[in-house]
GUDO-962649 format. One record per residue (C-alpha): residue in one letter; chain; residue number from 1; x, y negated, z. Coordinates in nm, 2 decimals, always signed. Example, Ala and Ser with C-alpha at 12.3 -4.5 7.8 and 13.67 -1.06 7.14 Angstrom:
! GUDO-962649
PT   bavex   drenvex   milum       xx       yy       zz
PT       A         A       1    +1.23    +0.45    +0.78
PT       S         A       2    +1.37    +0.11    +0.71
END
This chain:
! GUDO-962649
PT   bavex   drenvex   milum       xx       yy       zz
PT       M         A       1    +0.00    +0.00    +0.00
PT       Y         A       2    +0.12    -0.35    -0.09
PT       D         A       3    +0.15    -0.63    +0.17
PT       V         A       4    +0.00    -0.88    -0.07
PT       A         A       5    -0.17    -0.87    -0.41
PT       V         A       6    -0.15    -1.19    -0.60
PT       I         A       7    -0.42    -1.24    -0.87
PT       G         A       8    -0.28    -1.46    -1.14
PT       L         A       9    +0.08    -1.52    -1.27
PT       G         A      10    +0.07    -1.88    -1.35
PT       P         A      11    +0.32    -2.11    -1.18
PT       V         A      12    +0.15    -2.10    -0.84
PT       G         A      13    +0.11    -1.72    -0.85
PT       A         A      14    +0.46    -1.66    -0.97
PT       T         A      15    +0.60    -1.90    -0.71
PT       L         A      16    +0.41    -1.73    -0.43
PT       A         A      17    +0.51    -1.38    -0.55
PT       N         A      18    +0.88    -1.49    -0.56
PT       L         A      19    +0.86    -1.63    -0.21
PT       L         A      20    +0.69    -1.33    -0.06
PT       A         A      21    +0.94    -1.10    -0.23
PT       R         A      22    +1.23    -1.30    -0.09
PT       C         A      23    +1.07    -1.25    +0.25
PT       G         A      24    +1.09    -0.88    +0.20
PT       L         A      25    +0.72    -0.81    +0.14
PT       A         A      26    +0.59    -0.56    -0.11
PT       V         A      27    +0.39    -0.76    -0.37
PT       A         A      28    +0.17    -0.67    -0.66
PT       V         A      29    +0.08    -0.93    -0.92
PT       L         A      30    -0.21    -0.88    -1.16
PT       E         A      31    -0.23    -1.10    -1.47
PT       R         A      32    -0.49    -1.08    -1.75
PT       E         A      33    -0.26    -1.22    -2.02
PT       S         A      34    +0.04    -1.05    -2.18
PT       A         A      35    +0.26    -1.36    -2.18
PT       P         A      36    +0.27    -1.71    -2.04
PT       Y         A      37    +0.06    -1.97    -2.23
PT       A         A      38    +0.30    -2.10    -2.49
PT       L         A      39    +0.19    -2.47    -2.50
PT       P         A      40    +0.25    -2.74    -2.24
PT       R         A      41    +0.00    -2.81    -1.96
PT       A         A      42    +0.14    -2.95    -1.63
PT       V         A      43    +0.43    -3.18    -1.69
PT       Q         A      44    +0.54    -3.32    -1.35
PT       F         A      45    +0.66    -3.20    -1.01
PT       D         A      46    +0.84    -3.37    -0.72
PT       A         A      47    +1.13    -3.32    -0.48
PT       E         A      48    +0.93    -3.11    -0.24
PT       C         A      49    +0.85    -2.86    -0.52
PT       M         A      50    +1.21    -2.85    -0.62
PT       R         A      51    +1.30    -2.75    -0.26
PT       V         A      52    +1.05    -2.45    -0.30
PT       F         A      53    +1.21    -2.36    -0.63
PT       D         A      54    +1.55    -2.38    -0.47
PT       A         A      55    +1.43    -2.13    -0.20
PT       I         A      56    +1.35    -1.89    -0.48
PT       G         A      57    +1.69    -1.95    -0.64
PT       I         A      58    +1.59    -2.12    -0.97
PT       A         A      59    +1.64    -2.49    -0.89
PT       Q         A      60    +1.97    -2.54    -1.07
PT       E         A      61    +1.85    -2.37    -1.39
PT       L         A      62    +1.52    -2.55    -1.38
PT       A         A      63    +1.68    -2.89    -1.32
PT       A         A      64    +1.89    -2.85    -1.63
PT       A         A      65    +1.57    -2.82    -1.83
PT       C         A      66    +1.40    -3.12    -1.66
PT       H         A      67    +1.40    -3.50    -1.71
PT       V         A      68    +1.42    -3.73    -1.41
PT       V         A      69    +1.13    -3.98    -1.42
PT       P         A      70    +1.23    -4.35    -1.41
PT       G         A      71    +0.88    -4.47    -1.31
PT       M         A      72    +0.54    -4.58    -1.43
PT       K         A      73    +0.40    -4.90    -1.57
PT       F         A      74    +0.04    -5.02    -1.58
PT       I         A      75    -0.05    -5.24    -1.88
PT       N         A      76    -0.38    -5.42    -1.94
PT       A         A      77    -0.56    -5.48    -2.28
PT       N         A      78    -0.36    -5.80    -2.34
PT       G         A      79    -0.02    -5.62    -2.29
PT       Q         A      80    +0.02    -5.78    -1.95
PT       L         A      81    +0.22    -5.58    -1.69
PT       L         A      82    -0.01    -5.51    -1.40
PT       V         A      83    +0.21    -5.27    -1.20
PT       D         A      84    +0.57    -5.17    -1.22
PT       W         A      85    +0.62    -4.85    -1.01
PT       P         A      86    +0.99    -4.75    -1.04
PT       R         A      87    +1.10    -4.42    -0.91
PT       P         A      88    +1.45    -4.39    -0.75
PT       Q         A      89    +1.71    -4.25    -0.98
PT       E         A      90    +1.94    -4.13    -0.71
PT       I         A      91    +1.91    -3.81    -0.50
PT       G         A      92    +1.66    -3.88    -0.22
PT       A         A      93    +1.62    -3.77    +0.14
PT       Q         A      94    +1.49    -3.43    +0.04
PT       G         A      95    +1.81    -3.35    -0.15
PT       W         A      96    +1.65    -3.38    -0.50
PT       H         A      97    +1.52    -3.65    -0.73
PT       S         A      98    +1.17    -3.78    -0.64
PT       S         A      99    +1.00    -3.69    -0.97
PT       Y         A     100    +1.07    -3.46    -1.26
PT       R         A     101    +0.92    -3.40    -1.60
PT       F         A     102    +0.92    -3.04    -1.72
PT       H         A     103    +0.79    -2.81    -1.99
PT       Q         A     104    +0.55    -2.56    -1.83
PT       P         A     105    +0.65    -2.27    -2.06
PT       D         A     106    +1.01    -2.32    -1.94
PT       L         A     107    +0.91    -2.31    -1.58
PT       E         A     108    +0.70    -2.00    -1.62
PT       R         A     109    +0.98    -1.82    -1.81
PT       I         A     110    +1.23    -1.90    -1.54
PT       L         A     111    +0.99    -1.80    -1.26
PT       R         A     112    +0.90    -1.47    -1.43
PT       A         A     113    +1.27    -1.39    -1.50
PT       R         A     114    +1.34    -1.44    -1.13
PT       L         A     115    +1.05    -1.22    -1.04
PT       S         A     116    +1.18    -0.94    -1.26
PT       T         A     117    +1.49    -0.92    -1.04
PT       Q         A     118    +1.28    -0.85    -0.72
PT       A         A     119    +1.28    -0.48    -0.66
PT       N         A     120    +0.98    -0.50    -0.42
PT       V         A     121    +0.74    -0.66    -0.68
PT       S         A     122    +0.52    -0.49    -0.93
PT       V         A     123    +0.39    -0.71    -1.21
PT       C         A     124    +0.09    -0.57    -1.40
PT       L         A     125    +0.02    -0.77    -1.72
PT       R         A     126    -0.29    -0.72    -1.93
PT       S         A     127    -0.47    -0.64    -1.61
PT       E         A     128    -0.82    -0.79    -1.56
PT       V         A     129    -0.95    -0.77    -1.20
PT       Y         A     130    -1.32    -0.70    -1.19
PT       A         A     131    -1.39    -0.60    -0.83
PT       I         A     132    -1.23    -0.65    -0.48
PT       E         A     133    -1.34    -0.43    -0.19
PT       E         A     134    -1.25    -0.54    +0.16
PT       S         A     135    -1.24    -0.31    +0.46
PT       A         A     136    -1.11    -0.35    +0.82
PT       D         A     137    -0.75    -0.28    +0.74
PT       K         A     138    -0.70    -0.32    +0.36
PT       V         A     139    -0.83    -0.46    +0.04
PT       T         A     140    -0.89    -0.24    -0.27
PT       V         A     141    -0.84    -0.43    -0.60
PT       R         A     142    -1.00    -0.27    -0.90
PT       Y         A     143    -0.89    -0.38    -1.25
PT       E         A     144    -0.89    -0.27    -1.61
PT       D         A     145    -0.57    -0.21    -1.80
PT       L         A     146    -0.65    -0.40    -2.11
PT       S         A     147    -0.38    -0.23    -2.31
PT       C         A     148    -0.57    +0.10    -2.30
PT       G         A     149    -0.90    +0.04    -2.13
PT       K         A     150    -0.82    +0.25    -1.83
PT       L         A     151    -0.97    +0.15    -1.49
PT       K         A     152    -0.72    +0.14    -1.21
PT       A         A     153    -0.69    +0.03    -0.85
PT       I         A     154    -0.43    -0.09    -0.59
PT       E         A     155    -0.45    -0.14    -0.22
PT       A         A     156    -0.30    -0.44    -0.03
PT       A         A     157    -0.32    -0.58    +0.32
PT       Y         A     158    -0.41    -0.93    +0.17
PT       V         A     159    -0.52    -1.07    -0.16
PT       V         A     160    -0.44    -1.42    -0.28
PT       G         A     161    -0.64    -1.56    -0.57
PT       A         A     162    -0.41    -1.78    -0.78
PT       D         A     163    -0.65    -1.72    -1.07
PT       G         A     164    -0.73    -2.08    -1.17
PT       A         A     165    -1.03    -2.31    -1.18
PT       R         A     166    -1.27    -2.02    -1.27
PT       S         A     167    -1.14    -1.80    -0.99
PT       L         A     168    -1.30    -1.46    -0.94
PT       V         A     169    -1.15    -1.45    -0.59
PT       R         A     170    -1.32    -1.78    -0.50
PT       R         A     171    -1.65    -1.65    -0.62
PT       L         A     172    -1.61    -1.33    -0.41
PT       I         A     173    -1.52    -1.54    -0.11
PT       G         A     174    -1.84    -1.74    -0.17
PT       A         A     175    -1.66    -2.07    -0.15
PT       E         A     176    -1.85    -2.37    -0.28
PT       M         A     177    -1.66    -2.68    -0.41
PT       T         A     178    -1.68    -3.03    -0.26
PT       D         A     179    -1.71    -3.28    -0.54
PT       M         A     180    -1.49    -3.59    -0.48
PT       G         A     181    -1.65    -3.79    -0.75
PT       L         A     182    -1.47    -3.79    -1.08
PT       H         A     183    -1.57    -3.61    -1.40
PT       E         A     184    -1.44    -3.77    -1.72
PT       R         A     185    -1.35    -3.62    -2.06
PT       W         A     186    -1.00    -3.70    -2.19
PT       L         A     187    -0.83    -3.60    -2.51
PT       V         A     188    -0.48    -3.46    -2.43
PT       F         A     189    -0.23    -3.41    -2.71
PT       D         A     190    +0.14    -3.33    -2.73
PT       A         A     191    +0.37    -3.43    -3.00
PT       V         A     192    +0.73    -3.33    -3.08
PT       L         A     193    +0.95    -3.60    -3.23
PT       K         A     194    +1.11    -3.55    -3.57
PT       R         A     195    +1.33    -3.85    -3.56
PT       P         A     196    +1.46    -4.10    -3.30
PT       W         A     197    +1.17    -4.29    -3.15
PT       S         A     198    +1.17    -4.54    -2.86
PT       V         A     199    +0.86    -4.75    -2.90
PT       L         A     200    +0.73    -4.67    -2.55
PT       G         A     201    +1.05    -4.57    -2.38
PT       D         A     202    +1.11    -4.33    -2.09
PT       H         A     203    +0.86    -4.47    -1.84
PT       S         A     204    +0.51    -4.33    -1.81
PT       V         A     205    +0.26    -4.60    -1.92
PT       Q         A     206    -0.10    -4.64    -1.81
PT       F         A     207    -0.28    -4.85    -2.07
PT       C         A     208    -0.57    -5.00    -1.86
PT       D         A     209    -0.77    -5.10    -2.17
PT       P         A     210    -1.15    -5.09    -2.11
PT       A         A     211    -1.19    -5.03    -2.48
PT       R         A     212    -0.99    -4.70    -2.46
PT       P         A     213    -0.80    -4.62    -2.14
PT       A         A     214    -0.49    -4.42    -2.23
PT       T         A     215    -0.17    -4.26    -2.08
PT       Y         A     216    +0.17    -4.21    -2.23
PT       V         A     217    +0.41    -3.96    -2.08
PT       R         A     218    +0.77    -3.90    -2.18
PT       G         A     219    +0.83    -3.53    -2.16
PT       T         A     220    +1.15    -3.32    -2.18
PT       G         A     221    +1.36    -3.33    -2.49
PT       N         A     222    +1.17    -3.45    -2.79
PT       R         A     223    +0.83    -3.39    -2.63
PT       R         A     224    +0.58    -3.68    -2.58
PT       R         A     225    +0.23    -3.67    -2.44
PT       F         A     226    -0.07    -3.90    -2.49
PT       E         A     227    -0.40    -3.88    -2.29
PT       I         A     228    -0.69    -4.09    -2.41
PT       M         A     229    -1.03    -4.13    -2.24
PT       L         A     230    -1.33    -4.03    -2.46
PT       H         A     231    -1.65    -4.23    -2.49
PT       A         A     232    -1.98    -4.08    -2.41
PT       G         A     233    -2.12    -3.88    -2.70
PT       E         A     234    -1.79    -3.83    -2.88
PT       D         A     235    -1.76    -3.48    -3.02
PT       A         A     236    -1.47    -3.28    -2.89
PT       E         A     237    -1.41    -3.09    -3.21
PT       Q         A     238    -1.40    -3.42    -3.41
PT       M         A     239    -1.17    -3.59    -3.16
PT       T         A     240    -0.91    -3.31    -3.17
PT       R         A     241    -0.88    -3.32    -3.55
PT       P         A     242    -0.52    -3.43    -3.65
PT       D         A     243    -0.65    -3.73    -3.85
PT       T         A     244    -0.85    -3.86    -3.55
PT       V         A     245    -0.56    -3.80    -3.31
PT       W         A     246    -0.31    -4.00    -3.53
PT       S         A     247    -0.56    -4.28    -3.57
PT       L         A     248    -0.58    -4.33    -3.20
PT       I         A     249    -0.20    -4.38    -3.15
PT       E         A     250    -0.10    -4.52    -3.49
PT       R         A     251    +0.01    -4.85    -3.33
PT       W         A     252    +0.28    -4.65    -3.14
PT       M         A     253    +0.35    -4.33    -3.34
PT       T         A     254    +0.27    -4.18    -3.68
PT       P         A     255    +0.31    -3.84    -3.85
PT       A         A     256    +0.64    -3.96    -3.98
PT       D         A     257    +0.77    -3.98    -3.62
PT       A         A     258    +0.64    -3.65    -3.48
PT       E         A     259    +0.46    -3.33    -3.53
PT       L         A     260    +0.13    -3.27    -3.34
PT       E         A     261    +0.18    -2.96    -3.12
PT       R         A     262    -0.17    -2.94    -2.97
PT       A         A     263    -0.48    -3.14    -2.90
PT       V         A     264    -0.75    -3.04    -2.65
PT       V         A     265    -1.03    -3.21    -2.46
PT       Y         A     266    -1.03    -3.17    -2.09
PT       T         A     267    -1.28    -3.28    -1.83
PT       F         A     268    -1.09    -3.41    -1.54
PT       H         A     269    -1.24    -3.29    -1.21
PT       A         A     270    -1.18    -3.38    -0.84
PT       L         A     271    -1.29    -3.07    -0.64
PT       V         A     272    -1.18    -2.89    -0.32
PT       A         A     273    -1.31    -2.55    -0.21
PT       Q         A     274    -1.49    -2.56    +0.12
PT       R         A     275    -1.35    -2.22    +0.22
PT       W         A     276    -0.99    -2.10    +0.14
PT       R         A     277    -1.00    -1.78    +0.33
PT       R         A     278    -1.25    -1.50    +0.41
PT       G         A     279    -1.10    -1.21    +0.60
PT       R         A     280    -0.82    -1.07    +0.38
PT       L         A     281    -0.89    -1.29    +0.08
PT       M         A     282    -0.73    -1.63    +0.03
PT       L         A     283    -0.71    -1.90    -0.24
PT       A         A     284    -0.41    -2.10    -0.38
PT       G         A     285    -0.36    -2.36    -0.65
PT       D         A     286    -0.65    -2.45    -0.89
PT       S         A     287    -0.87    -2.18    -0.74
PT       A         A     288    -0.87    -2.39    -0.42
PT       H         A     289    -0.85    -2.75    -0.55
PT       Q         A     290    -0.86    -2.94    -0.88
PT       T         A     291    -0.74    -3.30    -0.93
PT       P         A     292    -0.73    -3.55    -1.21
PT       P         A     293    -0.38    -3.60    -1.34
PT       F         A     294    -0.33    -3.96    -1.26
PT       L         A     295    -0.09    -3.90    -0.97
PT       G         A     296    +0.08    -3.60    -1.12
PT       Q         A     297    +0.01    -3.38    -0.82
PT       G         A     298    -0.19    -3.09    -0.96
PT       L         A     299    +0.09    -2.84    -0.98
PT       C         A     300    +0.26    -2.99    -0.67
PT       A         A     301    -0.04    -2.91    -0.45
PT       G         A     302    -0.04    -2.55    -0.56
PT       I         A     303    +0.34    -2.51    -0.50
PT       R         A     304    +0.28    -2.65    -0.15
PT       D         A     305    +0.01    -2.39    -0.10
PT       A         A     306    +0.25    -2.11    -0.19
PT       A         A     307    +0.52    -2.24    +0.05
PT       N         A     308    +0.27    -2.28    +0.34
PT       L         A     309    +0.11    -1.94    +0.29
PT       A         A     310    +0.43    -1.73    +0.22
PT       W         A     311    +0.59    -1.77    +0.56
PT       K         A     312    +0.26    -1.71    +0.74
PT       L         A     313    +0.20    -1.39    +0.56
PT       M         A     314    +0.56    -1.29    +0.64
PT       A         A     315    +0.50    -1.37    +1.01
PT       V         A     316    +0.19    -1.15    +1.01
PT       R         A     317    +0.32    -0.86    +0.81
PT       R         A     318    +0.68    -0.84    +0.94
PT       H         A     319    +0.71    -1.02    +1.27
PT       G         A     320    +0.40    -0.94    +1.47
PT       A         A     321    +0.21    -1.27    +1.44
PT       V         A     322    -0.16    -1.24    +1.48
PT       D         A     323    -0.39    -1.26    +1.18
PT       T         A     324    -0.55    -1.58    +1.30
PT       L         A     325    -0.23    -1.76    +1.21
PT       L         A     326    -0.36    -1.75    +0.85
PT       D         A     327    -0.65    -1.97    +0.95
PT       T         A     328    -0.40    -2.25    +0.98
PT       Y         A     329    -0.33    -2.24    +0.61
PT       Q         A     330    -0.66    -2.42    +0.52
PT       D         A     331    -0.64    -2.63    +0.83
PT       E         A     332    -0.31    -2.77    +0.71
PT       R         A     333    -0.33    -2.76    +0.33
PT       A         A     334    -0.69    -2.87    +0.27
PT       P         A     335    -0.66    -3.22    +0.42
PT       H         A     336    -0.34    -3.27    +0.24
PT       A         A     337    -0.49    -3.17    -0.09
PT       R         A     338    -0.79    -3.39    -0.03
PT       E         A     339    -0.57    -3.69    +0.04
PT       Y         A     340    -0.38    -3.65    -0.29
PT       I         A     341    -0.70    -3.60    -0.48
PT       S         A     342    -0.87    -3.91    -0.33
PT       L         A     343    -0.56    -4.11    -0.42
PT       A         A     344    -0.58    -3.97    -0.78
PT       V         A     345    -0.95    -4.06    -0.80
PT       E         A     346    -0.87    -4.41    -0.67
PT       L         A     347    -0.60    -4.45    -0.93
PT       G         A     348    -0.82    -4.31    -1.20
PT       R         A     349    -1.09    -4.57    -1.12
PT       I         A     350    -0.83    -4.85    -1.17
PT       I         A     351    -0.71    -4.70    -1.50
PT       Q         A     352    -1.06    -4.61    -1.63
PT       A         A     353    -1.23    -4.94    -1.54
PT       R         A     354    -1.46    -5.06    -1.82
PT       D         A     355    -1.70    -5.31    -1.66
PT       A         A     356    -1.59    -5.65    -1.76
PT       Q         A     357    -1.62    -5.81    -1.42
PT       E         A     358    -1.44    -5.51    -1.26
PT       V         A     359    -1.16    -5.53    -1.51
PT       A         A     360    -1.11    -5.90    -1.46
PT       E         A     361    -1.10    -5.86    -1.08
PT       R         A     362    -0.85    -5.57    -1.12
PT       D         A     363    -0.62    -5.78    -1.34
PT       R         A     364    -0.63    -6.08    -1.11
PT       T         A     365    -0.55    -5.87    -0.81
PT       L         A     366    -0.26    -5.68    -0.97
PT       A         A     367    -0.12    -5.97    -1.16
PT       A         A     368    -0.05    -6.15    -0.83
PT       A         A     369    +0.22    -5.89    -0.75
PT       P         A     370    +0.31    -5.69    -1.06
PT       R         A     371    +0.60    -5.51    -0.91
PT       M         A     372    +0.41    -5.39    -0.60
PT       L         A     373    +0.20    -5.08    -0.63
PT       R         A     374    +0.11    -5.16    -0.27
PT       S         A     375    -0.12    -5.42    -0.40
PT       L         A     376    -0.33    -5.15    -0.56
PT       S         A     377    -0.36    -4.96    -0.23
PT       P         A     378    -0.14    -4.95    +0.08
PT       R         A     379    -0.14    -4.57    +0.07
PT       L         A     380    -0.02    -4.56    -0.29
PT       G         A     381    +0.27    -4.79    -0.21
PT       E         A     382    +0.43    -4.54    +0.03
PT       S         A     383    +0.77    -4.38    -0.04
PT       S         A     384    +0.78    -4.03    -0.18
PT       L         A     385    +0.88    -3.89    +0.15
PT       R         A     386    +0.60    -4.05    +0.35
PT       L         A     387    +0.35    -3.96    +0.08
PT       A         A     388    +0.44    -3.60    +0.13
PT       Q         A     389    +0.29    -3.60    +0.48
PT       A         A     390    +0.04    -3.33    +0.56
PT       A         A     391    -0.22    -3.30    +0.83
PT       G         A     392    +0.01    -3.05    +1.00
PT       G         A     393    +0.33    -3.27    +1.00
PT       T         A     394    +0.59    -3.44    +0.79
PT       V         A     395    +0.82    -3.28    +0.53
PT       S         A     396    +1.17    -3.27    +0.66
PT       P         A     397    +1.47    -3.46    +0.51
PT       Q         A     398    +1.75    -3.24    +0.39
PT       P         A     399    +2.09    -3.39    +0.48
PT       M         A     400    +2.42    -3.27    +0.34
PT       L         A     401    +2.62    -3.07    +0.60
PT       A         A     402    +3.00    -3.11    +0.65
PT       G         A     403    +3.08    -2.81    +0.43
PT       G         A     404    +2.90    -2.96    +0.13
PT       E         A     405    +2.60    -2.74    +0.19
PT       R         A     406    +2.25    -2.88    +0.24
PT       V         A     407    +2.02    -2.77    +0.53
PT       D         A     408    +1.79    -2.56    +0.31
PT       A         A     409    +2.08    -2.34    +0.19
PT       R         A     410    +2.19    -2.27    +0.54
PT       A         A     411    +1.83    -2.21    +0.67
PT       G         A     412    +1.71    -1.98    +0.40
PT       Q         A     413    +1.35    -1.88    +0.47
PT       T         A     414    +1.38    -1.90    +0.85
PT       F         A     415    +1.28    -2.15    +1.10
PT       A         A     416    +1.57    -2.39    +1.16
PT       I         A     417    +1.70    -2.61    +1.43
PT       L         A     418    +1.91    -2.91    +1.33
PT       A         A     419    +2.08    -3.00    +1.65
PT       R         A     420    +2.32    -3.27    +1.77
PT       P         A     421    +2.67    -3.13    +1.80
PT       G         A     422    +2.73    -2.99    +2.14
PT       L         A     423    +2.36    -2.96    +2.23
PT       L         A     424    +2.37    -2.58    +2.21
PT       D         A     425    +2.65    -2.35    +2.29
PT       P         A     426    +2.65    -2.00    +2.13
PT       A         A     427    +2.48    -1.84    +2.43
PT       S         A     428    +2.21    -2.11    +2.43
PT       A         A     429    +2.15    -2.07    +2.06
PT       Q         A     430    +2.12    -1.69    +2.09
PT       A         A     431    +1.87    -1.73    +2.38
PT       L         A     432    +1.65    -1.95    +2.16
PT       R         A     433    +1.66    -1.69    +1.89
PT       E         A     434    +1.55    -1.42    +2.13
PT       Q         A     435    +1.25    -1.63    +2.24
PT       M         A     436    +1.07    -1.56    +1.91
PT       D         A     437    +1.04    -1.27    +1.67
PT       Y         A     438    +1.05    -1.48    +1.35
PT       P         A     439    +1.41    -1.54    +1.22
PT       L         A     440    +1.57    -1.87    +1.35
PT       T         A     441    +1.88    -2.05    +1.23
PT       V         A     442    +2.06    -2.30    +1.44
PT       I         A     443    +2.25    -2.57    +1.25
PT       D         A     444    +2.48    -2.82    +1.41
PT       A         A     445    +2.45    -3.17    +1.26
PT       E         A     446    +2.82    -3.19    +1.21
PT       S         A     447    +2.81    -3.44    +0.92
PT       A         A     448    +2.74    -3.82    +0.94
PT       E         A     449    +2.44    -3.77    +0.71
PT       A         A     450    +2.29    -3.51    +0.94
PT       V         A     451    +2.36    -3.72    +1.25
PT       D         A     452    +2.19    -4.01    +1.08
PT       C         A     453    +1.89    -3.79    +1.01
PT       L         A     454    +1.86    -3.71    +1.39
PT       K         A     455    +1.89    -4.08    +1.47
PT       E         A     456    +1.60    -4.16    +1.22
PT       F         A     457    +1.38    -3.94    +1.43
PT       D         A     458    +1.53    -4.05    +1.76
PT       A         A     459    +1.59    -3.68    +1.84
PT       A         A     460    +1.86    -3.46    +1.97
PT       A         A     461    +1.71    -3.17    +1.76
PT       I         A     462    +1.46    -3.12    +1.49
PT       V         A     463    +1.28    -2.79    +1.44
PT       I         A     464    +1.20    -2.72    +1.07
PT       R         A     465    +0.95    -2.46    +0.95
PT       P         A     466    +1.03    -2.22    +0.66
PT       D         A     467    +0.81    -2.44    +0.43
PT       R         A     468    +1.04    -2.74    +0.52
PT       Y         A     469    +0.78    -2.92    +0.73
PT       I         A     470    +0.88    -3.05    +1.08
PT       L         A     471    +0.74    -2.84    +1.36
PT       G         A     472    +0.86    -3.09    +1.62
PT       T         A     473    +1.15    -3.29    +1.77
PT       A         A     474    +1.33    -3.26    +2.10
PT       S         A     475    +1.52    -3.52    +2.30
PT       D         A     476    +1.73    -3.27    +2.50
PT       Q         A     477    +1.80    -2.90    +2.54
PT       Q         A     478    +1.51    -2.84    +2.79
PT       A         A     479    +1.26    -3.00    +2.55
PT       L         A     480    +1.40    -2.79    +2.27
PT       K         A     481    +1.36    -2.47    +2.47
PT       A         A     482    +1.00    -2.56    +2.55
PT       L         A     483    +0.93    -2.63    +2.18
PT       I         A     484    +1.07    -2.29    +2.07
PT       S         A     485    +0.89    -2.12    +2.36
PT       G         A     486    +0.56    -2.27    +2.24
PT       L         A     487    +0.63    -2.17    +1.89
PT       G         A     488    +0.69    -1.81    +2.00
PT       H         A     489    +0.36    -1.81    +2.19
PT       I         A     490    +0.17    -1.95    +1.90
PT       L         A     491    +0.30    -1.68    +1.66
PT       E         A     492    +0.19    -1.41    +1.90
PT       A         A     493    -0.12    -1.55    +2.08
PT       D         A     494    -0.48    -1.51    +1.98
PT       N         A     495    -0.52    -1.89    +1.96
PT       A         A     496    -0.28    -1.92    +1.67
PT       T         A     497    -0.50    -2.18    +1.51
PT       A         A     498    -0.34    -2.43    +1.75
PT       M         A     499    -0.06    -2.43    +1.49
PT       A         A     500    -0.25    -2.67    +1.28
PT       S         A     501    -0.26    -2.93    +1.55
END
């Protein structure tokens, strides 16, 4: 019997399966299709996601295929700059750049290649799940092998549905979706340059034109994306015809500049599942939440789901944590996902504004401070690190250690203590490890960068979870012992849902 069955081998399912395998769990992955979708879909992820990819062991290969994002500009119908939102070009506090553009087929290829090296993972392609039967101690997943029509089954302790917006697992859980108030049709099309072209540059551009709101995204290599809002009544088939597509962007790009790779009409939704877990069934990624793309956080939210859920499943399956620890998954992730989706909806309303009075007021407000995204909304003006806060805590910085190694590399997939030099002698460190069953790594902050990190939090030690969120800080050794003792009790006690608070 497998520890976990993952339904769906998109980026979220593949990330989760890799993390679980690295934890030593036996994993089965069931995927309906025979190969990754060959055309681009998601195009952006952030530093927090790159830390998760680093934990899998693919960050360096992936970074070589990515483009670091310089920022975003908002332009009104008159060509006036409303907002200039630059993104830092240097390595940030999390040890990576704040924002990356990527080509989804590249990401999926790299994730699957890594998964193929994991001996404790079984990947079943062309496998369509049609039934899931839950009992007291296991789940039976029934599926059809589409290559031959044979009906098969596997058993697992838990099932995670990473099976997309039309999730079968979500339907079986019986989870309704909370509508957060945005449903708009947009034409999305990707072009591949045939010759040098720099009309719109490397920044993303939001064209806040009430006649036709649009977005431009500079992709990796020669790839460029345009997203254009459709009017009510416009026919999707007609709007995706090449001649229509080119007519919409002819002021910037023509068929002489690029080849049209794909054109599709999407309805952008803002939805969050009301229930992410029922017994041994759980949701992750688009099966749990869907966001409009205006903040570039759709994939990021799913990767965070995977990181949060992976260590908790490991704690339950390998280290004796009680099953109720898994209830903290939704407690922590759902508020975080809702926050990002609400920000994306707010940003979408700015971009999609069409009422003349509303547009005029928007332009007046933003023109007063064109370089400050904070004028749009105080929340949207926060730094990348602060925007990555969840209901359960704050994502940790990742300082460089004296040996040229960053904290994540030293910690692996364990809990970690970053401690002031001299705070813990070897015997004290070992005593802390023995207070909890889950692996714990003690790291001395022996570099100036690590010491500065502790000073930022006014702490003698920081305790970091395996998903890189801060569990807590301690001012001295006694406080640290109490924090670790409390963690040990939480992982073992029946009231494990206290973890979320």
